[in-house]
BABALUM-658971 format. One record per residue (C-alpha): x, y, z; residue in three letters; residue number from 1. Coordinates in steps of 0.05 Angstrom, whole numbers, plus 5000, padded with zeros to 4 digits. Last residue first. Layout:
<kolfis>
KOLFI, px, py, pz, rest, nr
KOLFI, X, Y, Z, ALA, NUM $
...
</kolfis>
This chain:
<kolfis>
KOLFI, px, py, pz, rest, nr
KOLFI, 5200, 6086, 5329, SER, 297 $
KOLFI, 5177, 6036, 5382, ASN, 296 $
KOLFI, 5123, 6004, 5341, ALA, 295 $
KOLFI, 5168, 5999, 5280, ALA, 294 $
KOLFI, 5223, 5968, 5321, ARG, 293 $
KOLFI, 5175, 5916, 5350, THR, 292 $
KOLFI, 5150, 5898, 5280, ARG, 291 $
KOLFI, 5220, 5890, 5254, ALA, 290 $
KOLFI, 5237, 5846, 5314, ASP, 289 $
KOLFI, 5177, 5801, 5304, HIS, 288 $
KOLFI, 5190, 5794, 5229, ALA, 287 $
KOLFI, 5264, 5779, 5242, ALA, 286 $
KOLFI, 5243, 5726, 5293, GLN, 285 $
KOLFI, 5198, 5694, 5241, VAL, 284 $
KOLFI, 5256, 5693, 5192, LEU, 283 $
KOLFI, 5300, 5661, 5246, SER, 282 $
KOLFI, 5248, 5608, 5262, GLN, 281 $
KOLFI, 5243, 5592, 5189, ILE, 280 $
KOLFI, 5318, 5585, 5186, LEU, 279 $
KOLFI, 5318, 5540, 5248, PRO, 278 $
KOLFI, 5269, 5494, 5212, THR, 277 $
KOLFI, 5194, 5482, 5215, GLU, 276 $
KOLFI, 5171, 5426, 5169, ALA, 275 $
KOLFI, 5119, 5393, 5214, ALA, 274 $
KOLFI, 5085, 5460, 5227, THR, 273 $
KOLFI, 5079, 5477, 5154, ARG, 272 $
KOLFI, 5090, 5551, 5146, TRP, 271 $
KOLFI, 5054, 5618, 5150, VAL, 270 $
KOLFI, 5084, 5688, 5154, LEU, 269 $
KOLFI, 5033, 5743, 5169, ALA, 268 $
KOLFI, 4991, 5796, 5135, TRP, 267 $
KOLFI, 4933, 5836, 5164, GLN, 266 $
KOLFI, 4879, 5868, 5121, CYS, 265 $
KOLFI, 4850, 5932, 5149, PRO, 264 $
KOLFI, 4776, 5930, 5168, PRO, 263 $
KOLFI, 4729, 5952, 5113, ALA, 262 $
KOLFI, 4685, 6012, 5131, ASP, 261 $
KOLFI, 4713, 6064, 5082, ARG, 260 $
KOLFI, 4724, 6017, 5024, ILE, 259 $
KOLFI, 4774, 6058, 4984, PRO, 258 $
KOLFI, 4763, 6053, 4908, LEU, 257 $
KOLFI, 4814, 6027, 4857, TYR, 256 $
KOLFI, 4795, 6041, 4784, VAL, 255 $
KOLFI, 4813, 5998, 4724, ILE, 254 $
KOLFI, 4810, 6020, 4651, ASN, 253 $
KOLFI, 4877, 6054, 4647, PRO, 252 $
KOLFI, 4911, 6001, 4689, TRP, 251 $
KOLFI, 4952, 6017, 4752, PRO, 250 $
KOLFI, 4983, 5955, 4784, TYR, 249 $
KOLFI, 5035, 5976, 4835, PHE, 248 $
KOLFI, 4999, 6029, 4875, GLN, 247 $
KOLFI, 4928, 6004, 4869, GLY, 246 $
KOLFI, 4952, 5933, 4884, ALA, 245 $
KOLFI, 4987, 5958, 4947, GLU, 244 $
KOLFI, 4919, 5974, 4976, ALA, 243 $
KOLFI, 4901, 5901, 4984, ALA, 242 $
KOLFI, 4845, 5877, 4939, VAL, 241 $
KOLFI, 4769, 5871, 4939, GLY, 240 $
KOLFI, 4740, 5846, 4874, THR, 239 $
KOLFI, 4695, 5868, 4817, VAL, 238 $
KOLFI, 4663, 5828, 4760, ALA, 237 $
KOLFI, 4654, 5822, 4685, GLN, 236 $
KOLFI, 4675, 5892, 4666, GLY, 235 $
KOLFI, 4731, 5868, 4620, ALA, 234 $
KOLFI, 4783, 5904, 4664, ALA, 233 $
KOLFI, 4755, 5864, 4723, VAL, 232 $
KOLFI, 4766, 5799, 4686, THR, 231 $
KOLFI, 4835, 5820, 4663, ALA, 230 $
KOLFI, 4856, 5841, 4733, MET, 229 $
KOLFI, 4833, 5776, 4765, GLU, 228 $
KOLFI, 4865, 5735, 4709, GLU, 227 $
KOLFI, 4929, 5773, 4723, HIS, 226 $
KOLFI, 4925, 5752, 4796, TRP, 225 $
KOLFI, 4917, 5679, 4777, THR, 224 $
KOLFI, 4865, 5623, 4780, SER, 223 $
KOLFI, 4799, 5657, 4766, VAL, 222 $
KOLFI, 4727, 5636, 4779, LYS, 221 $
KOLFI, 4675, 5682, 4748, PRO, 220 $
KOLFI, 4619, 5711, 4791, GLY, 219 $
KOLFI, 4593, 5708, 4862, ARG, 218 $
KOLFI, 4534, 5751, 4882, PRO, 217 $
KOLFI, 4538, 5784, 4952, VAL, 216 $
KOLFI, 4478, 5762, 4993, LEU, 215 $
KOLFI, 4444, 5817, 5031, ARG, 214 $
KOLFI, 4449, 5815, 5107, GLY, 213 $
KOLFI, 4450, 5889, 5123, ALA, 212 $
KOLFI, 4525, 5887, 5136, PRO, 211 $
KOLFI, 4533, 5856, 5067, THR, 210 $
KOLFI, 4538, 5781, 5058, ARG, 209 $
KOLFI, 4590, 5735, 5028, PHE, 208 $
KOLFI, 4645, 5785, 5039, PRO, 207 $
KOLFI, 4699, 5795, 4986, ASN, 206 $
KOLFI, 4767, 5819, 5012, PHE, 205 $
KOLFI, 4773, 5791, 5082, THR, 204 $
KOLFI, 4714, 5744, 5071, GLU, 203 $
KOLFI, 4756, 5703, 5023, GLU, 202 $
KOLFI, 4799, 5681, 5081, MET, 201 $
KOLFI, 4738, 5651, 5117, TYR, 200 $
KOLFI, 4717, 5618, 5052, SER, 199 $
KOLFI, 4783, 5582, 5043, PRO, 198 $
KOLFI, 4813, 5605, 4976, VAL, 197 $
KOLFI, 4826, 5552, 4923, ALA, 196 $
KOLFI, 4805, 5575, 4853, SER, 195 $
KOLFI, 4788, 5646, 4872, GLY, 194 $
KOLFI, 4719, 5675, 4861, THR, 193 $
KOLFI, 4707, 5745, 4832, LEU, 192 $
KOLFI, 4653, 5791, 4857, VAL, 191 $
KOLFI, 4586, 5811, 4826, THR, 190 $
KOLFI, 4563, 5879, 4851, CYS, 189 $
KOLFI, 4501, 5911, 4882, ASP, 188 $
KOLFI, 4508, 5874, 4948, GLY, 187 $
KOLFI, 4581, 5896, 4951, PHE, 186 $
KOLFI, 4555, 5967, 4962, ASP, 185 $
KOLFI, 4539, 5949, 5034, GLU, 184 $
KOLFI, 4613, 5943, 5048, LEU, 183 $
KOLFI, 4623, 6017, 5034, CYS, 182 $
KOLFI, 4648, 6056, 4974, VAL, 181 $
KOLFI, 4697, 6114, 4963, SER, 180 $
KOLFI, 4708, 6175, 4920, GLU, 179 $
KOLFI, 4654, 6153, 4873, ARG, 178 $
KOLFI, 4659, 6153, 4797, GLY, 177 $
KOLFI, 4675, 6079, 4791, ALA, 176 $
KOLFI, 4613, 6055, 4828, LEU, 175 $
KOLFI, 4570, 6049, 4765, PRO, 174 $
KOLFI, 4627, 6010, 4730, HIS, 173 $
KOLFI, 4657, 6045, 4669, ALA, 172 $
KOLFI, 4727, 6046, 4698, ALA, 171 $
KOLFI, 4723, 5973, 4715, HIS, 170 $
KOLFI, 4726, 5959, 4789, VAL, 169 $
KOLFI, 4779, 5942, 4842, MET, 168 $
KOLFI, 4751, 5954, 4913, LEU, 167 $
KOLFI, 4805, 5973, 4963, LEU, 166 $
KOLFI, 4826, 5942, 5029, VAL, 165 $
KOLFI, 4878, 5979, 5071, ALA, 164 $
KOLFI, 4940, 5939, 5085, SER, 163 $
KOLFI, 4972, 5914, 5149, THR, 162 $
KOLFI, 5042, 5892, 5167, HIS, 161 $
KOLFI, 5083, 5833, 5192, THR, 160 $
KOLFI, 5032, 5800, 5238, VAL, 159 $
KOLFI, 5067, 5747, 5279, PRO, 158 $
KOLFI, 5072, 5675, 5255, GLY, 157 $
KOLFI, 5017, 5627, 5235, VAL, 156 $
KOLFI, 5031, 5552, 5238, THR, 155 $
KOLFI, 5000, 5504, 5188, LEU, 154 $
KOLFI, 4982, 5431, 5202, GLY, 153 $
KOLFI, 4908, 5443, 5211, PRO, 152 $
KOLFI, 4886, 5507, 5175, GLU, 151 $
KOLFI, 4860, 5570, 5209, ARG, 150 $
KOLFI, 4891, 5627, 5170, VAL, 149 $
KOLFI, 4860, 5695, 5181, PRO, 148 $
KOLFI, 4897, 5731, 5154, LEU, 147 $
KOLFI, 4935, 5751, 5091, TRP, 146 $
KOLFI, 4993, 5711, 5064, VAL, 145 $
KOLFI, 5069, 5712, 5066, LEU, 144 $
KOLFI, 5087, 5639, 5054, GLY, 143 $
KOLFI, 5144, 5601, 5085, VAL, 142 $
KOLFI, 5182, 5540, 5060, ASP, 141 $
KOLFI, 5154, 5546, 4990, VAL, 140 $
KOLFI, 5137, 5490, 4941, GLU, 139 $
KOLFI, 5123, 5448, 5003, GLY, 138 $
KOLFI, 5055, 5427, 4978, SER, 137 $
KOLFI, 5018, 5458, 5036, ARG, 136 $
KOLFI, 5054, 5524, 5030, VAL, 135 $
KOLFI, 5046, 5527, 4954, PRO, 134 $
KOLFI, 4971, 5514, 4962, ASP, 133 $
KOLFI, 4958, 5566, 5016, LEU, 132 $
KOLFI, 4944, 5628, 4974, PRO, 131 $
KOLFI, 4903, 5597, 4918, ALA, 130 $
KOLFI, 4870, 5657, 4883, THR, 129 $
KOLFI, 4921, 5704, 4914, PRO, 128 $
KOLFI, 4974, 5669, 4872, GLN, 127 $
KOLFI, 5039, 5658, 4908, ILE, 126 $
KOLFI, 5103, 5677, 4869, GLU, 125 $
KOLFI, 5168, 5646, 4893, ARG, 124 $
KOLFI, 5227, 5681, 4924, PHE, 123 $
KOLFI, 5294, 5652, 4945, ARG, 122 $
KOLFI, 5334, 5673, 5005, LEU, 121 $
KOLFI, 5404, 5646, 5000, ARG, 120 $
KOLFI, 5437, 5638, 5068, VAL, 119 $
KOLFI, 5509, 5661, 5074, THR, 118 $
KOLFI, 5492, 5731, 5100, PRO, 117 $
KOLFI, 5447, 5703, 5155, HIS, 116 $
KOLFI, 5436, 5759, 5206, ARG, 115 $
KOLFI, 5439, 5814, 5153, ALA, 114 $
KOLFI, 5395, 5771, 5108, GLN, 113 $
KOLFI, 5341, 5766, 5161, PHE, 112 $
KOLFI, 5343, 5840, 5177, LEU, 111 $
KOLFI, 5339, 5860, 5104, ASP, 110 $
KOLFI, 5280, 5813, 5092, ILE, 109 $
KOLFI, 5242, 5839, 5152, VAL, 108 $
KOLFI, 5256, 5911, 5133, GLU, 107 $
KOLFI, 5232, 5899, 5062, GLY, 106 $
KOLFI, 5165, 5871, 5087, ILE, 105 $
KOLFI, 5120, 5915, 5044, ALA, 104 $
KOLFI, 5168, 5909, 4985, TRP, 103 $
KOLFI, 5162, 5834, 4989, PRO, 102 $
KOLFI, 5086, 5845, 4985, GLN, 101 $
KOLFI, 5089, 5876, 4916, PRO, 100 $
KOLFI, 5059, 5816, 4878, GLY, 99 $
KOLFI, 5044, 5759, 4926, MET, 98 $
KOLFI, 5097, 5724, 4966, THR, 97 $
KOLFI, 5127, 5655, 4977, GLY, 96 $
KOLFI, 5194, 5652, 5013, LEU, 95 $
KOLFI, 5242, 5596, 4998, THR, 94 $
KOLFI, 5300, 5588, 5047, LEU, 93 $
KOLFI, 5371, 5568, 5031, HIS, 92 $
KOLFI, 5430, 5541, 5068, GLY, 91 $
KOLFI, 5431, 5469, 5044, ARG, 90 $
KOLFI, 5443, 5447, 5115, HIS, 89 $
KOLFI, 5378, 5474, 5143, ALA, 88 $
KOLFI, 5341, 5446, 5083, ARG, 87 $
KOLFI, 5367, 5375, 5096, ALA, 86 $
KOLFI, 5350, 5378, 5170, ASP, 85 $
KOLFI, 5280, 5402, 5157, ALA, 84 $
KOLFI, 5268, 5348, 5104, THR, 83 $
KOLFI, 5295, 5294, 5150, ALA, 82 $
KOLFI, 5251, 5317, 5207, ALA, 81 $
KOLFI, 5190, 5322, 5163, ALA, 80 $
KOLFI, 5202, 5252, 5134, ILE, 79 $
KOLFI, 5211, 5223, 5204, GLY, 78 $
KOLFI, 5148, 5257, 5230, ALA, 77 $
KOLFI, 5109, 5232, 5170, MET, 76 $
KOLFI, 5133, 5160, 5182, ILE, 75 $
KOLFI, 5116, 5164, 5256, GLN, 74 $
KOLFI, 5047, 5191, 5242, GLN, 73 $
KOLFI, 5035, 5136, 5192, TYR, 72 $
KOLFI, 5057, 5082, 5241, GLY, 71 $
KOLFI, 5011, 5108, 5295, ALA, 70 $
KOLFI, 4950, 5109, 5248, GLY, 69 $
KOLFI, 4962, 5044, 5211, LEU, 68 $
KOLFI, 4944, 4994, 5265, ASP, 67 $
KOLFI, 4886, 5034, 5294, ARG, 66 $
KOLFI, 4856, 5048, 5225, ARG, 65 $
KOLFI, 4865, 4976, 5204, LEU, 64 $
KOLFI, 4826, 4953, 5265, GLN, 63 $
KOLFI, 4770, 5001, 5249, GLU, 62 $
KOLFI, 4769, 4978, 5177, GLY, 61 $
KOLFI, 4763, 4906, 5199, LEU, 60 $
KOLFI, 4705, 4924, 5245, PRO, 59 $
KOLFI, 4673, 4960, 5185, THR, 58 $
KOLFI, 4681, 5035, 5184, LEU, 57 $
KOLFI, 4622, 5080, 5168, ARG, 56 $
KOLFI, 4596, 5119, 5109, VAL, 55 $
KOLFI, 4524, 5145, 5109, ARG, 54 $
KOLFI, 4467, 5170, 5068, ARG, 53 $
KOLFI, 4470, 5134, 5001, SER, 52 $
KOLFI, 4500, 5074, 5037, THR, 51 $
KOLFI, 4572, 5053, 5046, ARG, 50 $
KOLFI, 4600, 5004, 5098, HIS, 49 $
KOLFI, 4676, 5014, 5099, PHE, 48 $
KOLFI, 4737, 4969, 5101, LEU, 47 $
KOLFI, 4706, 4914, 5059, PRO, 46 $
KOLFI, 4745, 4848, 5053, ALA, 45 $
KOLFI, 4799, 4817, 5010, GLY, 44 $
KOLFI, 4858, 4859, 5033, ILE, 43 $
KOLFI, 4881, 4875, 4963, ARG, 42 $
KOLFI, 4810, 4884, 4937, ARG, 41 $
KOLFI, 4793, 4929, 4996, GLU, 40 $
KOLFI, 4856, 4971, 4985, GLN, 39 $
KOLFI, 4840, 4978, 4911, GLN, 38 $
KOLFI, 4768, 4999, 4927, SER, 37 $
KOLFI, 4794, 5051, 4977, ILE, 36 $
KOLFI, 4843, 5081, 4927, ALA, 35 $
KOLFI, 4791, 5083, 4871, ARG, 34 $
KOLFI, 4739, 5117, 4915, SER, 33 $
KOLFI, 4789, 5171, 4937, VAL, 32 $
KOLFI, 4813, 5183, 4866, ARG, 31 $
KOLFI, 4741, 5188, 4843, ALA, 30 $
KOLFI, 4728, 5241, 4895, GLN, 29 $
KOLFI, 4783, 5282, 4863, SER, 28 $
KOLFI, 4845, 5303, 4901, VAL, 27 $
KOLFI, 4860, 5364, 4945, HIS, 26 $
KOLFI, 4869, 5322, 5008, LEU, 25 $
KOLFI, 4816, 5359, 5048, ARG, 24 $
KOLFI, 4770, 5366, 4988, GLU, 23 $
KOLFI, 4774, 5292, 4972, ALA, 22 $
KOLFI, 4761, 5272, 5044, THR, 21 $
KOLFI, 4703, 5320, 5048, ARG, 20 $
KOLFI, 4671, 5290, 4987, GLY, 19 $
KOLFI, 4682, 5217, 5008, PHE, 18 $
KOLFI, 4652, 5227, 5077, HIS, 17 $
KOLFI, 4670, 5187, 5139, LEU, 16 $
KOLFI, 4717, 5245, 5158, GLU, 15 $
KOLFI, 4764, 5206, 5203, GLU, 14 $
KOLFI, 4765, 5139, 5168, ALA, 13 $
KOLFI, 4765, 5178, 5102, LEU, 12 $
KOLFI, 4829, 5213, 5125, THR, 11 $
KOLFI, 4861, 5148, 5147, LEU, 10 $
KOLFI, 4845, 5113, 5081, PHE, 9 $
KOLFI, 4869, 5171, 5038, ILE, 8 $
KOLFI, 4934, 5178, 5078, GLU, 7 $
KOLFI, 4946, 5103, 5071, ILE, 6 $
KOLFI, 4934, 5109, 4996, ASP, 5 $
KOLFI, 4985, 5166, 4993, ARG, 4 $
KOLFI, 5036, 5124, 5030, LEU, 3 $
KOLFI, 5029, 5067, 4979, GLU, 2 $
KOLFI, 5000, 5000, 5000, MET, 1 $
</kolfis>
C-alpha cells in the first residue's frame, strides 16, 4: 500500500465522507473511491460500509485504522525531520509572496539577510486565488499571506504589516465615479471567486453578505492575479484587493476605490508546522523584531 493510499484511508476513516476527504486532500472524489476499492481488493474484505446517506468503518476497517495510524504519524514525522535537516544544511529558504508584498516587508528581509549573510533567500510567486497551496505542497518553506489562516498543520507567525482594502472595478462601473464605497455596496456587485481560497479568508476581501444581510453575488472563477485584473478590466466582476495593488498595478480601465468601513487586512508568515526549521524560526524572529522596532520608532 502506497503512502498516499494510507493517507486517503486514514482521512476517510476520520471524515467518513468521500467528498470532504477529497476536498481535504486536494484530490478528486474518484481518486478517493479508487484508492479505497483497491485497498479492499488487496485485503479481501470491505473496510467501509457505504450507503447513500452514510459511510462508516467495518470492524476490519476500524482495526486497520488503529494499526496504521501510529505508524503513519511516525513516518510523516521522520520525513518532516529529515526534510527540515536537509534544508537547514543546504543554506537556503524559499519565501512565497504575492505581487508587491516583498516590498512591504523589506525591513524583515533586510534584517534576516543581515543575520544570515550566507543563506540564499529565494522568492516564489503565490497566487492570491490559491494562497495556501504552495505552502501545503512544500513549494515554499514560508508563505506571506493575509489573515486569518486557520488550517490544521499550518503555523501562523506574527503580523508583519497591514493593508487597507480597496475595491477594484472597471472604469465604466456604476461605482467607479465615487470617491469611496462601503461594504453594503458589495450587494450591488458581482465579485470574483478564487480557485482555492478558504471561505473565511475570502471574507477579508469579498464578503458573502453585506452588513444588512444581503447576499453578495459570486461571479467568474479565476486562477491567477492577472486573470483577476483582466476579468475586472473586462467589466465582468469586481473584487476587493490590498491597497498595494492600486499602487503597483495601475491600468487605464481599472479604478481602485477605498472601502471606508472595511477592516485593514493583516499579513503574516505561515509555514507547515511539521517542516519548521531554524531558518524559518529566524525569519519569524526577524518579522517580530522588525514589527517591534516599527512600534517603538
